[in-house]
KEFINU-367381 format. One record per residue (C-alpha): residue number from 1; x, y, z. Coordinates in Angstrom, 1 decimal, m for minus. Example, Ala and Ser with C-alpha at 12.3 -4.5 7.8 and 13.67 -1.06 7.14 Angstrom:
% KEFINU-367381
+-----+--------+--------+--------+
!   n !      X !      Y !      Z !
+-----+--------+--------+--------+
!   1 !   12.3 !   m4.5 !    7.8 !
!   2 !   13.7 !   m1.1 !    7.1 !
+-----+--------+--------+--------+
END
This chain:
% KEFINU-367381
+-----+--------+--------+--------+
!   n !      X !      Y !      Z !
+-----+--------+--------+--------+
!   1 !    0.0 !    0.0 !    0.0 !
!   2 !    2.6 !    2.5 !    1.1 !
!   3 !    4.9 !    1.6 !   m1.9 !
!   4 !    2.1 !    2.5 !   m4.3 !
!   5 !    1.5 !    5.8 !   m2.4 !
!   6 !    5.2 !    6.5 !   m2.9 !
!   7 !    5.0 !    5.6 !   m6.6 !
!   8 !    2.1 !    8.0 !   m6.9 !
!   9 !    4.1 !   10.8 !   m5.3 !
!  10 !    7.0 !   10.1 !   m7.7 !
!  11 !    4.6 !   10.1 !  m10.7 !
!  12 !    5.2 !    6.4 !  m11.6 !
!  13 !    1.5 !    5.6 !  m11.5 !
!  14 !   m1.6 !    7.7 !  m12.2 !
!  15 !   m4.0 !    8.7 !   m9.5 !
!  16 !   m6.9 !    6.8 !  m11.1 !
!  17 !   m4.8 !    3.6 !  m11.1 !
!  18 !   m4.0 !    4.0 !   m7.4 !
!  19 !   m7.7 !    4.6 !   m6.6 !
!  20 !   m8.8 !    1.6 !   m8.6 !
!  21 !   m6.2 !   m0.6 !   m6.8 !
!  22 !   m7.3 !    0.6 !   m3.3 !
!  23 !  m11.0 !    0.1 !   m4.2 !
!  24 !  m10.4 !   m3.4 !   m5.5 !
!  25 !   m8.6 !   m4.4 !   m2.3 !
!  26 !  m11.4 !   m3.1 !   m0.2 !
!  27 !  m14.0 !   m4.9 !   m2.3 !
!  28 !  m12.1 !   m8.2 !   m2.2 !
!  29 !  m12.0 !   m8.0 !    1.7 !
!  30 !  m15.7 !   m7.5 !    2.4 !
!  31 !  m17.0 !   m9.1 !    5.6 !
!  32 !  m19.9 !   m8.7 !    7.9 !
!  33 !  m19.5 !   m5.2 !    9.5 !
!  34 !  m18.9 !   m5.3 !   13.3 !
!  35 !  m18.7 !   m1.5 !   13.7 !
!  36 !  m21.8 !   m0.5 !   11.8 !
!  37 !  m25.4 !   m1.7 !   12.2 !
!  38 !  m28.7 !   m0.7 !   10.7 !
!  39 !  m31.7 !   m0.9 !   13.1 !
!  40 !  m34.5 !   m2.2 !   10.8 !
!  41 !  m37.8 !   m0.4 !   11.1 !
!  42 !  m39.7 !   m3.2 !    9.2 !
!  43 !  m41.9 !   m5.9 !   10.5 !
!  44 !  m41.9 !   m7.9 !    7.3 !
!  45 !  m39.5 !   m9.2 !    4.7 !
!  46 !  m37.2 !   m6.6 !    3.1 !
!  47 !  m38.0 !   m6.9 !   m0.6 !
!  48 !  m36.0 !   m4.0 !   m2.1 !
!  49 !  m33.3 !   m1.5 !   m1.2 !
!  50 !  m31.4 !    1.2 !   m3.0 !
!  51 !  m28.8 !    3.8 !   m2.2 !
!  52 !  m29.3 !    7.2 !   m3.7 !
!  53 !  m27.2 !    8.0 !   m6.8 !
!  54 !  m26.4 !   11.6 !   m6.0 !
!  55 !  m24.7 !   11.5 !   m2.5 !
!  56 !  m24.4 !    7.8 !   m1.8 !
!  57 !  m25.7 !    8.6 !    1.7 !
!  58 !  m29.3 !    7.6 !    2.1 !
!  59 !  m30.6 !    4.1 !    1.9 !
!  60 !  m34.2 !    3.4 !    0.9 !
!  61 !  m35.9 !    0.2 !    1.7 !
!  62 !  m39.3 !   m1.4 !    1.1 !
!  63 !  m40.9 !   m4.4 !    3.0 !
!  64 !  m43.7 !   m6.8 !    2.8 !
!  65 !  m45.6 !   m5.1 !    5.6 !
!  66 !  m46.3 !   m2.2 !    3.3 !
!  67 !  m43.7 !    0.1 !    4.9 !
!  68 !  m40.8 !    2.1 !    3.4 !
!  69 !  m37.9 !    3.6 !    5.4 !
!  70 !  m35.0 !    5.9 !    4.8 !
!  71 !  m31.7 !    5.6 !    6.6 !
!  72 !  m28.6 !    7.8 !    6.8 !
!  73 !  m25.7 !    5.4 !    6.3 !
!  74 !  m23.0 !    8.0 !    6.8 !
!  75 !  m24.1 !    9.7 !   10.1 !
!  76 !  m25.0 !    7.4 !   12.9 !
!  77 !  m28.0 !    8.2 !   15.2 !
!  78 !  m26.6 !    6.3 !   18.2 !
!  79 !  m23.5 !    4.5 !   19.4 !
!  80 !  m23.1 !    1.3 !   21.4 !
!  81 !  m20.2 !   m0.7 !   22.9 !
!  82 !  m18.4 !    2.3 !   24.2 !
!  83 !  m18.8 !    4.2 !   21.0 !
!  84 !  m17.3 !    1.4 !   18.8 !
!  85 !  m20.6 !    0.3 !   17.1 !
!  86 !  m22.5 !    2.9 !   15.1 !
!  87 !  m26.3 !    2.5 !   15.1 !
!  88 !  m28.2 !    3.8 !   12.2 !
!  89 !  m31.9 !    4.2 !   12.8 !
!  90 !  m34.5 !    5.2 !   10.2 !
!  91 !  m35.0 !    8.9 !    9.6 !
!  92 !  m38.7 !    8.3 !    8.9 !
!  93 !  m41.1 !    5.4 !    8.0 !
!  94 !  m44.1 !    5.5 !    5.7 !
!  95 !  m46.6 !    2.7 !    6.2 !
!  96 !  m50.2 !    1.7 !    5.9 !
!  97 !  m51.1 !    3.8 !    8.9 !
!  98 !  m50.8 !    6.9 !    6.8 !
!  99 !  m53.8 !    8.1 !    4.9 !
! 100 !  m52.3 !    7.3 !    1.5 !
! 101 !  m49.9 !    4.5 !    2.5 !
! 102 !  m49.7 !    1.2 !    0.8 !
! 103 !  m52.2 !   m1.4 !    2.0 !
! 104 !  m50.1 !   m4.4 !    0.9 !
! 105 !  m46.4 !   m5.3 !    0.7 !
! 106 !  m44.0 !   m3.1 !   m1.2 !
! 107 !  m42.2 !   m5.0 !   m3.9 !
! 108 !  m39.8 !   m2.4 !   m5.3 !
! 109 !  m38.4 !    1.0 !   m4.4 !
! 110 !  m36.4 !    3.6 !   m6.4 !
! 111 !  m34.9 !    7.0 !   m5.7 !
! 112 !  m35.5 !    9.9 !   m8.0 !
! 113 !  m32.2 !    9.9 !   m9.9 !
! 114 !  m31.6 !   13.7 !   m9.8 !
! 115 !  m31.9 !   14.3 !   m6.0 !
! 116 !  m33.2 !   12.7 !   m2.9 !
! 117 !  m36.3 !   14.9 !   m2.7 !
! 118 !  m38.5 !   12.2 !   m4.2 !
! 119 !  m38.7 !    8.4 !   m4.1 !
! 120 !  m41.0 !    5.8 !   m5.8 !
! 121 !  m42.6 !    2.7 !   m4.3 !
! 122 !  m44.5 !   m0.1 !   m6.1 !
! 123 !  m46.8 !   m2.4 !   m4.2 !
! 124 !  m48.9 !   m5.5 !   m4.5 !
! 125 !  m51.9 !   m3.3 !   m4.0 !
! 126 !  m51.8 !   m2.3 !   m7.7 !
! 127 !  m50.4 !    1.2 !   m6.9 !
! 128 !  m47.3 !    3.1 !   m7.7 !
! 129 !  m46.7 !    6.1 !   m5.4 !
! 130 !  m44.3 !    9.0 !   m5.7 !
! 131 !  m43.4 !   10.4 !   m2.2 !
! 132 !  m42.0 !   13.7 !   m1.1 !
! 133 !  m39.1 !   13.0 !    1.2 !
! 134 !  m39.3 !   16.2 !    3.2 !
! 135 !  m43.1 !   16.0 !    3.9 !
! 136 !  m43.5 !   12.2 !    3.7 !
! 137 !  m46.6 !   12.8 !    1.6 !
! 138 !  m47.8 !   11.2 !   m1.6 !
! 139 !  m47.4 !   13.6 !   m4.5 !
! 140 !  m48.5 !   11.4 !   m7.4 !
! 141 !  m50.0 !    7.9 !   m7.5 !
! 142 !  m50.8 !    5.5 !  m10.4 !
! 143 !  m53.4 !    2.8 !  m10.4 !
! 144 !  m52.3 !   m0.3 !  m12.4 !
! 145 !  m54.4 !   m3.4 !  m13.4 !
! 146 !  m52.3 !   m5.9 !  m11.5 !
! 147 !  m49.7 !   m6.4 !   m8.8 !
! 148 !  m46.6 !   m4.3 !   m9.2 !
! 149 !  m43.5 !   m6.5 !   m9.2 !
! 150 !  m40.9 !   m3.8 !  m10.2 !
! 151 !  m40.4 !   m0.1 !  m10.8 !
! 152 !  m37.4 !    1.6 !  m12.4 !
! 153 !  m36.2 !    5.0 !  m13.4 !
! 154 !  m33.4 !    5.9 !  m15.8 !
! 155 !  m30.3 !    7.2 !  m14.1 !
! 156 !  m29.0 !    8.9 !  m17.3 !
! 157 !  m32.3 !   10.6 !  m18.4 !
! 158 !  m32.3 !   14.3 !  m19.2 !
! 159 !  m35.5 !   14.7 !  m21.2 !
! 160 !  m38.1 !   12.5 !  m19.6 !
! 161 !  m39.4 !   11.5 !  m16.1 !
! 162 !  m40.8 !    8.1 !  m16.8 !
! 163 !  m41.3 !    5.3 !  m14.3 !
! 164 !  m41.2 !    1.8 !  m15.9 !
! 165 !  m43.6 !   m0.6 !  m14.2 !
! 166 !  m43.7 !   m4.3 !  m14.4 !
! 167 !  m46.9 !   m6.1 !  m13.2 !
! 168 !  m48.5 !   m9.4 !  m13.3 !
! 169 !  m50.2 !   m8.1 !  m16.4 !
! 170 !  m48.4 !   m9.0 !  m19.7 !
! 171 !  m47.9 !   m5.3 !  m20.6 !
! 172 !  m45.2 !   m2.9 !  m19.4 !
! 173 !  m46.4 !    0.6 !  m18.6 !
! 174 !  m44.5 !    3.8 !  m18.5 !
! 175 !  m45.8 !    6.4 !  m16.0 !
! 176 !  m45.0 !   10.1 !  m16.5 !
! 177 !  m44.4 !   12.0 !  m13.3 !
! 178 !  m44.8 !   15.3 !  m15.1 !
! 179 !  m48.4 !   14.6 !  m16.3 !
! 180 !  m49.5 !   11.9 !  m13.9 !
! 181 !  m50.7 !    9.7 !  m16.7 !
! 182 !  m49.6 !    6.6 !  m18.6 !
! 183 !  m47.6 !    7.5 !  m21.8 !
! 184 !  m46.6 !    4.1 !  m23.2 !
! 185 !  m47.9 !    0.6 !  m23.1 !
! 186 !  m45.3 !   m2.0 !  m24.2 !
! 187 !  m46.9 !   m5.2 !  m25.4 !
! 188 !  m44.9 !   m8.4 !  m26.2 !
! 189 !  m44.5 !  m10.5 !  m23.1 !
! 190 !  m46.8 !  m13.5 !  m22.8 !
! 191 !  m46.7 !  m13.5 !  m19.0 !
! 192 !  m46.1 !  m11.2 !  m16.0 !
! 193 !  m43.0 !   m9.0 !  m15.9 !
! 194 !  m40.8 !   m9.3 !  m12.8 !
! 195 !  m37.6 !   m7.4 !  m13.7 !
! 196 !  m36.9 !   m4.1 !  m15.4 !
! 197 !  m33.7 !   m2.1 !  m16.0 !
! 198 !  m33.0 !    1.1 !  m17.9 !
! 199 !  m29.9 !    1.3 !  m20.1 !
! 200 !  m26.9 !    2.9 !  m18.4 !
! 201 !  m25.8 !    4.5 !  m21.7 !
! 202 !  m29.1 !    5.3 !  m23.5 !
! 203 !  m32.0 !    7.0 !  m21.8 !
! 204 !  m34.5 !    5.7 !  m24.4 !
! 205 !  m33.7 !    2.0 !  m24.0 !
! 206 !  m35.4 !   m0.3 !  m21.5 !
! 207 !  m34.8 !   m4.0 !  m20.8 !
! 208 !  m37.6 !   m6.1 !  m19.3 !
! 209 !  m37.7 !   m9.7 !  m18.1 !
! 210 !  m40.9 !  m11.7 !  m17.9 !
! 211 !  m42.2 !  m15.0 !  m16.4 !
! 212 !  m42.3 !  m16.3 !  m20.0 !
! 213 !  m38.5 !  m16.5 !  m19.9 !
! 214 !  m37.9 !  m13.8 !  m22.4 !
! 215 !  m35.8 !  m10.6 !  m22.1 !
! 216 !  m36.9 !   m7.8 !  m24.4 !
! 217 !  m35.2 !   m4.5 !  m25.3 !
! 218 !  m37.5 !   m1.5 !  m26.1 !
! 219 !  m36.8 !    1.8 !  m27.7 !
! 220 !  m39.6 !    3.9 !  m26.2 !
! 221 !  m39.5 !    6.3 !  m29.1 !
! 222 !  m40.9 !    3.6 !  m31.5 !
! 223 !  m43.5 !    0.8 !  m31.5 !
! 224 !  m42.6 !   m2.8 !  m30.5 !
! 225 !  m39.4 !   m4.3 !  m29.1 !
! 226 !  m36.4 !   m4.2 !  m31.2 !
! 227 !  m34.6 !   m7.2 !  m29.7 !
! 228 !  m35.4 !  m10.4 !  m27.9 !
! 229 !  m32.4 !  m12.2 !  m26.3 !
! 230 !  m31.9 !  m15.9 !  m27.2 !
! 231 !  m29.9 !  m18.1 !  m24.9 !
! 232 !  m28.9 !  m20.2 !  m27.9 !
! 233 !  m27.4 !  m17.2 !  m29.8 !
! 234 !  m23.8 !  m16.8 !  m28.6 !
! 235 !  m20.8 !  m14.9 !  m29.9 !
! 236 !  m19.5 !  m18.1 !  m31.5 !
! 237 !  m22.7 !  m18.6 !  m33.5 !
! 238 !  m26.1 !  m20.3 !  m33.1 !
! 239 !  m26.2 !  m24.0 !  m32.3 !
! 240 !  m26.8 !  m25.8 !  m35.7 !
! 241 !  m30.1 !  m27.8 !  m36.0 !
! 242 !  m30.2 !  m31.5 !  m36.5 !
! 243 !  m30.3 !  m32.2 !  m40.2 !
! 244 !  m33.5 !  m33.7 !  m41.5 !
! 245 !  m31.7 !  m36.0 !  m43.9 !
! 246 !  m30.1 !  m38.0 !  m41.0 !
! 247 !  m33.4 !  m38.5 !  m39.3 !
! 248 !  m35.1 !  m39.5 !  m42.5 !
! 249 !  m32.5 !  m42.1 !  m43.2 !
! 250 !  m32.7 !  m43.5 !  m39.7 !
! 251 !  m36.5 !  m43.8 !  m39.9 !
! 252 !  m36.8 !  m45.0 !  m43.5 !
! 253 !  m38.9 !  m48.2 !  m43.8 !
! 254 !  m37.9 !  m51.2 !  m45.8 !
! 255 !  m38.7 !  m51.1 !  m49.6 !
! 256 !  m41.1 !  m54.1 !  m49.3 !
! 257 !  m43.5 !  m52.4 !  m46.9 !
! 258 !  m43.3 !  m49.0 !  m48.5 !
! 259 !  m46.7 !  m49.3 !  m50.4 !
! 260 !  m48.5 !  m50.8 !  m47.4 !
! 261 !  m47.3 !  m48.1 !  m45.0 !
! 262 !  m48.3 !  m45.3 !  m47.5 !
! 263 !  m51.8 !  m46.7 !  m47.7 !
! 264 !  m52.1 !  m46.9 !  m43.9 !
! 265 !  m51.0 !  m43.3 !  m43.5 !
! 266 !  m53.4 !  m42.1 !  m46.1 !
! 267 !  m56.3 !  m44.0 !  m44.5 !
! 268 !  m55.3 !  m42.6 !  m41.1 !
! 269 !  m55.3 !  m39.0 !  m42.4 !
! 270 !  m58.6 !  m39.5 !  m44.1 !
! 271 !  m60.2 !  m40.9 !  m40.9 !
! 272 !  m58.9 !  m38.1 !  m38.7 !
! 273 !  m59.3 !  m35.1 !  m41.0 !
! 274 !  m62.2 !  m36.2 !  m43.2 !
! 275 !  m62.0 !  m34.7 !  m46.7 !
! 276 !  m59.0 !  m32.5 !  m45.8 !
! 277 !  m61.1 !  m29.5 !  m44.8 !
! 278 !  m59.8 !  m29.5 !  m41.2 !
! 279 !  m56.2 !  m29.8 !  m42.4 !
! 280 !  m56.5 !  m26.7 !  m44.5 !
! 281 !  m58.2 !  m24.8 !  m41.7 !
! 282 !  m55.4 !  m25.7 !  m39.3 !
! 283 !  m52.8 !  m24.5 !  m41.8 !
! 284 !  m54.7 !  m21.3 !  m42.3 !
! 285 !  m54.9 !  m20.8 !  m38.5 !
! 286 !  m51.2 !  m21.2 !  m38.2 !
! 287 !  m50.5 !  m18.6 !  m40.8 !
! 288 !  m52.9 !  m16.2 !  m39.2 !
! 289 !  m51.2 !  m16.6 !  m35.8 !
! 290 !  m47.8 !  m15.9 !  m37.3 !
! 291 !  m49.0 !  m12.8 !  m39.1 !
! 292 !  m50.6 !  m11.4 !  m35.9 !
! 293 !  m47.3 !  m12.0 !  m34.1 !
! 294 !  m45.4 !  m10.1 !  m36.8 !
! 295 !  m47.9 !   m7.2 !  m36.6 !
! 296 !  m47.5 !   m6.9 !  m32.9 !
! 297 !  m43.7 !   m6.6 !  m33.2 !
! 298 !  m42.7 !   m4.9 !  m36.5 !
! 299 !  m39.5 !   m6.0 !  m38.1 !
! 300 !  m39.2 !   m9.2 !  m36.0 !
! 301 !  m39.6 !  m12.7 !  m37.2 !
! 302 !  m41.8 !  m15.2 !  m35.4 !
! 303 !  m38.9 !  m17.3 !  m34.3 !
! 304 !  m37.1 !  m14.3 !  m32.9 !
! 305 !  m40.2 !  m13.1 !  m31.1 !
! 306 !  m40.5 !  m16.4 !  m29.2 !
! 307 !  m36.9 !  m16.7 !  m28.2 !
! 308 !  m36.2 !  m17.3 !  m24.5 !
! 309 !  m33.3 !  m16.2 !  m22.3 !
! 310 !  m34.0 !  m18.6 !  m19.5 !
! 311 !  m35.9 !  m21.9 !  m19.0 !
! 312 !  m38.2 !  m20.3 !  m16.6 !
! 313 !  m39.1 !  m16.8 !  m15.3 !
! 314 !  m36.6 !  m14.0 !  m15.3 !
! 315 !  m36.3 !  m12.9 !  m11.7 !
! 316 !  m33.6 !  m10.2 !  m11.9 !
! 317 !  m31.8 !   m7.8 !  m14.3 !
! 318 !  m28.7 !   m5.7 !  m13.7 !
! 319 !  m26.4 !   m3.8 !  m16.0 !
! 320 !  m22.8 !   m2.8 !  m15.8 !
! 321 !  m22.0 !    0.9 !  m15.3 !
! 322 !  m20.7 !    1.2 !  m18.9 !
! 323 !  m24.0 !   m0.2 !  m20.2 !
! 324 !  m22.2 !   m2.8 !  m22.4 !
! 325 !  m23.2 !   m6.0 !  m20.5 !
! 326 !  m26.4 !   m7.2 !  m18.9 !
! 327 !  m26.8 !   m9.8 !  m16.1 !
! 328 !  m30.0 !  m11.9 !  m15.9 !
! 329 !  m31.1 !  m14.3 !  m13.3 !
! 330 !  m33.9 !  m16.9 !  m13.7 !
! 331 !  m35.9 !  m19.6 !  m11.9 !
! 332 !  m33.7 !  m22.1 !  m13.8 !
! 333 !  m31.0 !  m21.2 !  m11.2 !
! 334 !  m28.9 !  m19.7 !  m14.0 !
! 335 !  m27.0 !  m16.4 !  m14.1 !
! 336 !  m26.2 !  m15.2 !  m17.6 !
! 337 !  m24.1 !  m12.4 !  m19.0 !
! 338 !  m25.3 !  m10.8 !  m22.2 !
! 339 !  m23.5 !   m8.5 !  m24.7 !
! 340 !  m25.9 !   m5.6 !  m25.1 !
! 341 !  m24.5 !   m4.4 !  m28.5 !
! 342 !  m24.9 !   m7.8 !  m30.2 !
! 343 !  m27.6 !   m9.4 !  m28.0 !
! 344 !  m25.5 !  m12.5 !  m27.7 !
! 345 !  m25.0 !  m14.9 !  m24.8 !
! 346 !  m21.4 !  m14.7 !  m23.6 !
! 347 !  m21.6 !  m18.3 !  m22.3 !
! 348 !  m19.9 !  m17.4 !  m19.0 !
! 349 !  m20.6 !  m20.3 !  m16.6 !
! 350 !  m21.2 !  m19.1 !  m13.1 !
! 351 !  m20.6 !  m21.8 !  m10.6 !
! 352 !  m23.2 !  m23.3 !   m8.3 !
! 353 !  m25.9 !  m20.6 !   m8.5 !
! 354 !  m29.1 !  m21.4 !   m6.5 !
! 355 !  m31.7 !  m18.7 !   m7.0 !
! 356 !  m35.0 !  m18.6 !   m5.2 !
! 357 !  m37.7 !  m19.2 !   m7.8 !
! 358 !  m40.8 !  m17.6 !   m6.1 !
! 359 !  m39.9 !  m13.9 !   m6.0 !
! 360 !  m38.0 !  m11.3 !   m7.9 !
! 361 !  m34.5 !  m10.6 !   m6.7 !
! 362 !  m32.1 !   m7.6 !   m6.9 !
! 363 !  m28.5 !   m8.0 !   m8.1 !
! 364 !  m25.6 !   m5.7 !   m7.6 !
! 365 !  m22.4 !   m5.0 !   m9.5 !
! 366 !  m19.2 !   m3.3 !   m8.4 !
! 367 !  m18.3 !    0.0 !  m10.2 !
! 368 !  m15.3 !   m1.5 !  m12.0 !
! 369 !  m17.5 !   m4.5 !  m13.1 !
! 370 !  m15.2 !   m7.0 !  m11.5 !
! 371 !  m17.7 !   m8.7 !   m9.2 !
! 372 !  m21.4 !   m9.4 !   m9.3 !
! 373 !  m23.4 !  m10.1 !   m6.1 !
! 374 !  m26.3 !  m12.6 !   m6.4 !
! 375 !  m28.8 !  m13.5 !   m3.6 !
! 376 !  m28.7 !  m17.3 !   m3.4 !
! 377 !  m31.2 !  m18.6 !   m0.8 !
! 378 !  m29.9 !  m17.6 !    2.6 !
! 379 !  m26.5 !  m16.4 !    1.4 !
! 380 !  m25.0 !  m13.9 !   m1.1 !
! 381 !  m22.5 !  m15.1 !   m3.7 !
! 382 !  m19.9 !  m12.9 !   m5.3 !
! 383 !  m18.8 !  m14.1 !   m8.8 !
! 384 !  m16.0 !  m12.9 !  m11.0 !
! 385 !  m17.8 !  m11.3 !  m13.9 !
! 386 !  m15.7 !  m12.5 !  m16.8 !
! 387 !  m14.6 !  m16.0 !  m15.6 !
! 388 !  m17.7 !  m17.0 !  m13.7 !
! 389 !  m15.5 !  m18.2 !  m10.8 !
! 390 !  m17.1 !  m18.1 !   m7.3 !
! 391 !  m15.1 !  m15.5 !   m5.5 !
! 392 !  m16.8 !  m15.5 !   m2.1 !
! 393 !  m19.9 !  m16.5 !   m0.2 !
! 394 !  m21.4 !  m14.2 !    2.5 !
! 395 !  m23.4 !  m15.8 !    5.3 !
! 396 !  m25.2 !  m13.8 !    7.9 !
! 397 !  m29.0 !  m13.9 !    7.2 !
! 398 !  m31.3 !  m16.4 !    8.7 !
! 399 !  m33.8 !  m16.5 !    5.8 !
! 400 !  m33.9 !  m16.0 !    2.1 !
! 401 !  m32.0 !  m13.0 !    0.7 !
! 402 !  m34.1 !  m10.8 !   m1.6 !
! 403 !  m32.0 !   m7.8 !   m2.6 !
! 404 !  m28.5 !   m6.3 !   m2.7 !
! 405 !  m27.2 !   m2.8 !   m3.2 !
! 406 !  m23.5 !   m1.7 !   m3.5 !
! 407 !  m22.3 !    1.6 !   m2.2 !
! 408 !  m19.5 !    2.7 !   m4.5 !
! 409 !  m18.3 !    5.6 !   m2.3 !
! 410 !  m17.5 !    3.5 !    0.8 !
! 411 !  m17.2 !    0.1 !   m1.0 !
! 412 !  m19.9 !   m1.5 !    1.1 !
! 413 !  m22.6 !   m4.0 !    0.3 !
! 414 !  m26.1 !   m3.9 !    1.7 !
! 415 !  m28.5 !   m6.8 !    1.7 !
! 416 !  m32.1 !   m7.3 !    2.7 !
! 417 !  m33.8 !  m10.6 !    3.6 !
! 418 !  m37.0 !  m12.3 !    4.8 !
! 419 !  m35.6 !  m12.1 !    8.3 !
! 420 !  m36.5 !   m8.4 !    8.3 !
! 421 !  m32.9 !   m7.3 !    8.7 !
! 422 !  m30.6 !   m5.2 !    6.5 !
! 423 !  m27.0 !   m6.2 !    6.9 !
! 424 !  m23.8 !   m4.3 !    6.0 !
! 425 !  m20.8 !   m6.0 !    4.4 !
! 426 !  m17.8 !   m3.6 !    4.6 !
! 427 !  m13.9 !   m3.8 !    4.5 !
! 428 !  m12.2 !   m4.4 !    7.8 !
! 429 !  m10.6 !   m1.5 !    9.6 !
! 430 !   m7.0 !   m1.2 !    8.4 !
! 431 !   m5.5 !    0.6 !   11.5 !
! 432 !   m6.6 !   m0.4 !   15.0 !
! 433 !   m6.2 !    1.6 !   18.2 !
! 434 !   m3.1 !   m0.4 !   19.4 !
! 435 !   m1.4 !    0.2 !   16.0 !
! 436 !   m2.2 !    3.9 !   16.2 !
! 437 !   m0.6 !    4.2 !   19.7 !
! 438 !    2.5 !    2.3 !   18.8 !
! 439 !    3.3 !    2.8 !   15.2 !
! 440 !    5.4 !    0.3 !   13.3 !
! 441 !    9.0 !    1.1 !   12.4 !
! 442 !    9.2 !   m1.2 !    9.4 !
! 443 !   10.4 !   m0.1 !    6.0 !
! 444 !    6.8 !    0.6 !    4.8 !
! 445 !    6.3 !    3.1 !    7.7 !
! 446 !    9.3 !    5.2 !    6.6 !
! 447 !    7.3 !    6.5 !    3.6 !
! 448 !    4.7 !    8.1 !    6.0 !
! 449 !    7.2 !    9.5 !    8.5 !
! 450 !    7.8 !   13.2 !    8.8 !
! 451 !   10.9 !   15.1 !   10.0 !
! 452 !    9.5 !   16.2 !   13.4 !
! 453 !    8.2 !   12.8 !   14.6 !
! 454 !    9.6 !   11.5 !   17.9 !
+-----+--------+--------+--------+
END
């Protein structure tokens, strides 16, 4: 550490490189914090958490008891253990006891990207509410046709104030905070939508994951989705289909029984389809269905429209900070990494992922895109993004983990679980009190020694 500081002073390495190395070391040494604790204000499972994007100071959480709370994670409200353990209590709580509070569990929360004056909550009571942080009052609310499983706002938007909402309905709706009305209805999924994520590089691009196993990309300036991710489409090409000639040769009957089998098949078709009217109707029905599918999604073939990213529901989406790669988690206990530009599956094999299938989860990625944190049952697993190697497993919760959020300023990880607790995973303290009182006289300490020290 001190050698790198000396190299920085001498100009051998750049300041950004030194900062990246220090942050990487801190991230790689995460452990359950013993000097910082959050006093949870929830009486139900913590379903969603998020740290504000402007200051990195306030933590927003939503729980299954219909309550949402805000915590100051930089300034403690109380101390314990002789001042060694910092206690962080909630600054305020909004719940069903308020006049306009949610009546059922909150499934997703989101800060307003520009400042901390507003935050958004989505609930199973079919409502999305926009709250004023200073007055804890509801400013805008939207009524949706089904349970709300996820809400998201673009962190790079400069021209719109849209809230993307995923519900048990097959349609994705965009709510405009400026007008208080729905502006877009995105149709394409064949089942409910659990996961949503705006692009980190384009304010008009939205990615959605549904219970039908598909991940769709939308440009909200035009109709229809422009891309459906296919797990069989990789950067090395698509898996070739089985040639029909080989199957035909394998099933070819002997020459002596050729005439007999042909007559039997003709009689069978005539008995089941009559004079062939039903056969022509079934063919016409298939063509009509394909044409309807193409009309719903302009410019997309029927095979591309029905492509799937997971063998099951898509439970979580997370994008890297540069917007070039997308993570997806599904009920098939698979974590996949996608190239956003080409829409291809990178085929990174993440080891031993066990994802809870009955609820949407929230992933987290480090700022340098080196590690991804995935809730796996009662633990949190950190994977190397590019190799898929399991880097570390964090145990501390007593029940299923639902959400993760990474604080890039302090290199801390926050997690919420069904045990109603929010845990902090932080780097260990580098210098203890004993080391501060009796400093070391080794070679590394000479770089930090001044001329007037005793």
